[in-house]
C-alpha positions as CSV (number, residue, x, y, z in Angstrom):
1,M,17.3,5.6,-12.2
2,I,16.1,4.2,-15.6
3,R,16.3,6.8,-18.3
4,N,14.7,6.9,-21.7
5,S,14.1,9.9,-23.9
6,A,10.4,9.0,-24.4
7,F,9.6,8.4,-20.8
8,A,10.1,10.1,-17.4
9,G,12.7,8.6,-15.2
10,V,11.8,5.9,-12.7
11,Q,13.7,5.9,-9.4
12,L,14.0,2.7,-7.4
13,E,15.3,2.2,-3.9
14,Y,16.1,-1.1,-2.2
15,D,16.4,-2.0,1.5
16,R,19.4,-3.8,3.0
17,F,17.9,-7.2,2.0
18,S,17.7,-6.1,-1.7
19,R,13.9,-5.8,-1.6
20,L,12.3,-2.9,-3.4
21,S,11.4,-0.2,-0.8
22,V,10.6,2.9,-2.9
23,W,9.3,3.4,-6.4
24,R,9.1,6.9,-7.9
25,W,8.0,8.1,-11.2
26,G,7.5,11.9,-11.3
27,A,4.9,12.8,-8.6
28,L,3.9,9.2,-8.2
29,T,5.5,7.3,-5.2
30,E,5.0,3.9,-3.7
31,K,6.7,2.8,-0.5
32,Y,6.9,-0.9,0.3
33,G,7.0,-2.5,3.7
34,Y,7.8,-6.1,4.6
35,D,7.0,-8.3,7.5
36,R,9.6,-10.4,9.5
37,A,9.2,-13.3,7.1
38,G,10.1,-11.0,4.1
39,R,6.6,-10.9,2.7
40,L,5.1,-7.7,1.3
41,S,3.0,-6.3,4.1
42,E,2.2,-2.7,3.0
43,I,2.2,-0.4,0.0
44,R,1.9,3.3,0.9
45,Y,1.1,5.8,-1.9
46,A,2.0,9.4,-2.3
47,D,-1.5,10.6,-1.3
48,D,-1.2,8.8,2.0
49,T,-3.5,5.9,1.0
50,S,-2.3,2.4,1.6
51,T,-2.8,-1.3,1.0
52,V,-2.0,-3.6,3.9
53,Y,-1.6,-7.4,3.5
54,A,-2.0,-9.4,6.8
55,F,-0.8,-12.9,7.5
56,K,-1.9,-15.1,10.5
57,D,1.6,-16.1,11.4
58,M,5.1,-16.6,9.9
59,F,4.1,-19.8,8.1
60,S,0.5,-19.1,6.9
61,G,-0.8,-17.6,3.7
62,L,-2.6,-14.3,3.2
63,V,-5.4,-13.7,5.7
64,S,-6.7,-10.2,4.7
65,I,-6.1,-7.2,2.5
66,S,-7.0,-3.7,3.8
67,F,-7.3,-0.6,1.8
68,S,-7.1,2.9,3.4
69,F,-8.5,5.8,1.5
70,S,-8.1,8.6,4.2
71,S,-7.1,11.6,2.1
72,I,-9.5,10.9,-0.8
73,L,-12.5,10.5,1.5
74,E,-11.6,13.5,3.7
75,E,-11.7,15.7,0.6
76,L,-15.0,14.2,-0.7
77,F,-16.8,14.5,2.6
78,S,-15.4,18.0,3.4
79,R,-17.0,19.2,0.1
80,A,-20.3,17.4,0.7
81,K,-20.9,18.2,4.4
82,P,-18.5,20.6,6.1
83,S,-19.6,19.4,9.6
84,L,-18.7,15.8,8.8
85,L,-15.1,14.9,9.3
86,V,-13.9,11.5,8.0
87,T,-10.3,10.8,8.8
88,E,-10.0,7.3,7.6
89,L,-11.9,4.5,5.9
90,I,-10.5,1.0,5.9
91,V,-12.0,-1.7,3.6
92,E,-10.9,-5.1,4.5
93,F,-11.3,-8.4,2.7
94,R,-11.0,-11.6,4.7
95,L,-9.8,-14.6,2.7
96,P,-11.4,-18.0,3.5
97,F,-9.2,-20.7,5.0
98,V,-8.2,-23.2,2.3
99,C,-6.8,-26.6,3.2
100,S,-4.9,-28.2,0.3
101,R,-3.9,-31.9,0.1
Protein backbone atom coordinates (compact mmCIF):
# COMPACT_ATOMS: atom_id res chain seq x y z
CA MET A 1 0.00 0.00 0.00
CA ILE A 2 1.24 3.47 -0.87
CA ARG A 3 0.58 5.95 1.92
CA ASN A 4 0.65 9.72 1.91
CA SER A 5 -0.95 12.05 4.44
CA ALA A 6 -2.67 14.07 1.68
CA PHE A 7 -4.13 11.14 -0.26
CA ALA A 8 -6.04 7.93 0.43
CA GLY A 9 -3.99 4.75 0.30
CA VAL A 10 -3.72 2.79 -2.94
CA GLN A 11 -3.61 -1.00 -2.69
CA LEU A 12 -1.95 -2.99 -5.44
CA GLU A 13 -2.01 -6.78 -5.90
CA TYR A 14 0.06 -8.78 -8.36
CA ASP A 15 -0.36 -12.25 -9.84
CA ARG A 16 2.30 -14.97 -9.87
CA PHE A 17 3.82 -13.47 -13.04
CA SER A 18 4.27 -10.04 -11.35
CA ARG A 19 1.46 -8.47 -13.39
CA LEU A 20 -0.90 -6.02 -11.73
CA SER A 21 -4.08 -7.95 -10.91
CA VAL A 22 -6.00 -5.61 -8.57
CA TRP A 23 -5.92 -1.85 -7.98
CA ARG A 24 -7.91 -0.36 -5.07
CA TRP A 25 -8.31 3.21 -3.94
CA GLY A 26 -11.07 3.63 -1.38
CA ALA A 27 -14.30 2.31 -2.93
CA LEU A 28 -12.78 2.24 -6.43
CA THR A 29 -11.51 -1.14 -7.61
CA GLU A 30 -10.13 -2.44 -10.89
CA LYS A 31 -9.32 -6.10 -11.54
CA TYR A 32 -7.08 -6.97 -14.45
CA GLY A 33 -7.16 -10.18 -16.49
CA TYR A 34 -4.55 -11.38 -18.97
CA ASP A 35 -4.62 -13.80 -21.88
CA ARG A 36 -2.24 -16.75 -22.37
CA ALA A 37 0.25 -14.50 -24.16
CA GLY A 38 0.39 -12.16 -21.15
CA ARG A 39 -1.52 -9.32 -22.81
CA LEU A 40 -4.12 -7.32 -20.90
CA SER A 41 -7.47 -8.87 -21.87
CA GLU A 42 -9.97 -7.46 -19.36
CA ILE A 43 -10.48 -4.69 -16.83
CA ARG A 44 -13.39 -5.25 -14.45
CA TYR A 45 -14.57 -2.33 -12.32
CA ALA A 46 -16.25 -2.22 -8.89
CA ASP A 47 -19.70 -1.50 -10.42
CA ASP A 48 -19.45 -4.74 -12.48
CA THR A 49 -18.77 -2.92 -15.74
CA SER A 50 -15.84 -4.07 -17.82
CA THR A 51 -13.57 -3.40 -20.77
CA VAL A 52 -12.49 -6.45 -22.79
CA TYR A 53 -9.62 -6.47 -25.27
CA ALA A 54 -9.74 -9.23 -27.92
CA PHE A 55 -6.91 -10.56 -30.02
CA LYS A 56 -7.22 -12.81 -33.09
CA ASP A 57 -4.50 -15.20 -31.95
CA MET A 58 -1.33 -15.40 -29.87
CA PHE A 59 0.70 -13.41 -32.40
CA SER A 60 -1.67 -10.75 -33.74
CA GLY A 61 -2.48 -7.27 -32.54
CA LEU A 62 -5.66 -5.97 -30.99
CA VAL A 63 -8.82 -6.90 -32.91
CA SER A 64 -11.62 -5.39 -30.81
CA ILE A 65 -12.45 -3.56 -27.60
CA SER A 66 -15.77 -4.21 -25.85
CA PHE A 67 -17.34 -2.15 -23.10
CA SER A 68 -19.99 -3.63 -20.81
CA PHE A 69 -22.28 -1.23 -18.95
CA SER A 70 -24.66 -3.70 -17.30
CA SER A 71 -25.34 -2.19 -13.88
CA ILE A 72 -25.46 1.43 -15.07
CA LEU A 73 -27.99 0.68 -17.83
CA GLU A 74 -30.10 -1.56 -15.61
CA GLU A 75 -30.53 1.32 -13.16
CA LEU A 76 -31.31 3.83 -15.92
CA PHE A 77 -33.89 1.64 -17.64
CA SER A 78 -35.53 0.49 -14.42
CA ARG A 79 -36.23 4.13 -13.59
CA ALA A 80 -37.46 4.98 -17.09
CA LYS A 81 -39.66 1.96 -17.82
CA PRO A 82 -40.24 -0.55 -15.01
CA SER A 83 -41.41 -3.22 -17.47
CA LEU A 84 -38.19 -3.05 -19.50
CA LEU A 85 -35.28 -5.09 -18.14
CA VAL A 86 -31.86 -4.54 -19.63
CA THR A 87 -29.26 -6.85 -18.19
CA GLU A 88 -26.27 -5.98 -20.33
CA LEU A 89 -25.15 -3.75 -23.16
CA ILE A 90 -21.91 -4.42 -24.94
CA VAL A 91 -20.39 -1.80 -27.21
CA GLU A 92 -17.71 -3.24 -29.45
CA PHE A 93 -15.16 -1.51 -31.65
CA ARG A 94 -13.54 -3.55 -34.42
CA LEU A 95 -10.15 -2.34 -35.48
CA PRO A 96 -9.20 -2.50 -39.19
CA PHE A 97 -6.51 -4.92 -40.27
CA VAL A 98 -3.32 -2.97 -40.91
CA CYS A 99 -0.40 -4.45 -42.78
CA SER A 100 2.90 -2.72 -42.17
CA ARG A 101 6.05 -3.16 -44.23
